[in-house]
N, C-alpha and C positions, 0 to 999 in steps of 0.2 A: 695422138701419137700411135703409130702402128706397133704391132707386136715385135718384140726383140727376137732376133734369129740366133738360135744356139745350134752349132754344128758339132756333131759327135763323130770322131774318127776312132775306129777300133781296128787294131792290127792283129787281132787273134786269128789263128789259123785253123782251129778245130771247129767242129759243129756238134754240140754247142760249144761256145768259147767262154772261158772264164773272163777274158778281157771284155767281151761283149756284155756279159752279165754285169760286170762292174760298171761299164759305160752306161748301161741302161739305168742302173741304180742311181748313179750320179746325175744323169739327165732328169729322171723322174723327180728326184729330191729337189733339184734346182727349179724345175717348173713349178712344183708345189710351193716352194718357199718364195719364189718370185711373185706368184699369185697372191700369197698372203701379204706381200708388200705392195700389192696393187699394180703389178707389172705383168702384162700378158706376154707370153713367149710362144714360139713355135720351134720345133726340133726337127733337124734333118740328120739322119744317121748314115754313115758310109763305112762299109766293111771293106778294108783294104784287101782282104783275101779275094774278093770278087774282082778287084782291079789289078791284081798282081801281074798278069800278062800285059795289060795295057801300060802299066808303069814301066815294065822292062822294055817294051817296044818303044816307048817315048824316049828313053835314053839313047836308043840306037837310031831312031828315025827323026827325032825332034818333033814328032807329031803326036798330039793327044787325041785319043778317040773321043767322041761326044760324051760318053759317060764319065771318062776321066776328066775331061775339061769341065764338066758340070761339078764334079767333086772339088776340083781345084778352085773354081770360081766361088763355090759355096763357102769354102774355108776362108778365102781371101775377103769376102764381103760380109762374113758373119759378125754379129755383135759380140759373140763369145764362142770360145772353142773348148770342147772337152776332148782330151787326147789320151788314149789308153793303149799301152803296148805290153805284150808279154816280155819277160826277160830272156835274152839270148846272149850267152857268153858275157855275162856281167854288164849288159847294156840293153838298150832298146833293140828291137828286131831290125834286120836289114830292110825288110819291107816297109816298116814305119819310117825309117830314115830316108829311104828312096822316095817315098811320097812327099815328105817334108822338103826334100831337095828340089822338087818340082815347083814349089811355091815361089812367088816373087819375094826377094829378100826383104822388101819393105812392107809386105802385106800384113804382117802380124804386129807391126809397131803399135804399142799401146793397147793391144787387144787383150782382154782378160782370157786367160787360159787356165783351165783346171786340169791337173796332171794325175794320171792313174797308171799303176803298173801291177801286173800279176806275175807271180813267180812260185817256185816250188818250196821255198822256205823263207823264214823271216830275214835271213841274212841278205837276201836279194833286194830288200827294201832300200838299200843304199843307192840303187840305180836311180831312184828319184832325185837325189841330191847331187850325185856325181855324173849323171848322164843326161837325164831329162831336163833338169833345170838349166844346166849350162847351154844346152842346145837352144832352148827358147829364150834364154837371156841374150844369146848371140843375135837372135832375130828380133830383140827388143820387145818381146811380148811382155805383158803384165801378168806374170804367173801368180796364181792364187797362193796365199801363204800355206794353206793346208793341202798337201798332196796325199793321195790315198794308195796304199799298197795292200794287196790281198793275196794271201797264201791259201793253199788248200784247206788248212784247218780253220780259216776264217769263215768258211761257208757252212753254217749250221744246217743239218739235214735231219729234222725230226728228232727222235729220241737218241740217235747216235751222234748228233752234233753237240758241240759245246756251246751252250747259250751265252756264256761269258765272252768267248771269242767272237761269236756271231754278233753279239751286241756291240763289241768293240769296233768291228767293221762298220756297223750301222751308225755308230756315233761319229766315226770319222767321215763317213759319207755325208751325214747331216751337217757337220761343221763345214766341210768343204763346199757343199751346196749353198749353205747360208752365205758364205763369203762371196761366191760367184753371183748369187742372186743380188746381193748388196751392190756389187759392181755394176750390174745391169741397171739397177735403179738409180744409182748415183751418177753414172756416166750420161744418162739421157741419150739423146740422139746426136749430141755434139762431141766429137773427138777432141782431145786436148791438142792444142797447136803443136806442130812439130818443131823441135828445137833446131836451130840452124846447125848444119853439119860442120863439125870441127875438122880441120885439116887432117888430123890423125885418124879420122873416121872414114876418109875418102879412099877410094880405090886408086891404084896407080893410074888407070885410064882417066879418072876424074881429075887427078892432080895435073896430069899432062895436058888435059884440055884447058885447065885454068891458066897454065903457063903460055900455051900457044894461042889461046883465044878461039880455038876450034871446038865445035860441038860434034 
């Protein structure tokens, strides 16, 4: 069995970015814990900041540049996804949502997804449950139970950092990574069979096609 492919998507805008830092910690912990379970993994990281212009042009022209097409294909064919966004106006960033909108609506069905968010204070942690989870639930992704939020005070920095808070972030990262690693081991290379589409789940065009017999 080949190595499992984990794709990391970070929507941070700064350099360095706290979103990228959190994404890297989640990926590193997942790779380590998967290895402990006997599963080999490989990681591909995509910084949406570098694709911002390509994403905007795609909405206008309908054409994806080679590097954007590569990122889209990587996410759609990955065995697992780690998605991290900064908080903007009490939700995920517009850049993050724009990229997700370019994915095929069925490409994330049943795919394990570990969610992460970075924000300026703990009150922004609600973005995980009120914005990120609903988005990926709509896409029928299999979101990992533990999602990780990181505020500025979570990042310990030598003697000035709070080791208790830094450890708290570390423990959340480890727990989330453990859950994602377990999904990679349990799922194997076989996806769960897709459930037959219910009438209420079909689009208007699909229902019309069923009635007319036209494809």
